[in-house]
N, C-alpha and C positions, 0 to 999 in steps of 0.2 A: 504493500499499500504506499508506504512512504519511503520510495526508493532513495538510496543514498543517505538515509537519516544519519547513520552512524559512520559514514565515509570519512576519510581523512583524520580519523581519531588516532591518537598514538597509543593504541592498547596492544597488548600482547594478545593478538587476535584469537588464536585457538582457545586460550584460557578464558578470554572475555566472552566468547561466544556462548559457551555453556552457562557462565555465570550470568550473563544477560538474560537469557531465556528462564533460568532458574530463579532469578530475582525480579522478573518483570512484574509479578503481582505487588510486591513491596515498592517498586519503583513507581508504578501506576498509581498505588494508593497514596504514596506521598505527594503526588501531583494533584489528585482529585480522588475523593473517597470512592466515587461510583466508577472510575475509570477502569479499574481492574476487572470489574464484572461485565464491562462492555467492550474491551479491547483485549485481544489475545496476541501474545507474541508468537509467531509461527515459525520464524526461521531467523538464524544469524548466518550470513555469508561471509566466511572468514577471509576470502581472497579480496573482497571489496569492503568489508567493515558494515555491510548494509544490515539493518534490522528490519525484518518484515513484520508489520502489525496487521492484524484483521479486526476492524471494528465491526460490531453487530448492526450497525445502522448508518445511513448517511449523515445523520446529525453528529455521531461520534467520529466519523471520518472527517468532517469539518473541524471538530475540536482538535483531533490530532495535527492537522495543518496548522491551526492557529497556535498550538503550543509546542510544535516541533523543537524549537530552540530550548525550551524548558525540559523536554524529554531527553535531549542530548546531555544537558548539564546534569540531570538526575542520574543518568546512566553512568556518566563519568563519576560522579560522586559514589555511586554504588559499587562500581568495580575498579575504580582507580584508573589513572592514566599511565 
């Protein structure tokens, strides 16, 4: 959904990938209490650093676009850079 959301981040990508997917519910809840129940992290592409998120409605897809920079910052805080 949000292609390139995590691209160009200075993470240890293989370690960050599993960590991001595992920690997504906590990352999402820190951003918005309802976000974790409406958006699922479905894949992390190690070669590009891309995190694929699947919202359950168009409204949550819009919200993801609006808070994409906050998602990146929260993910960086959660897994480290």
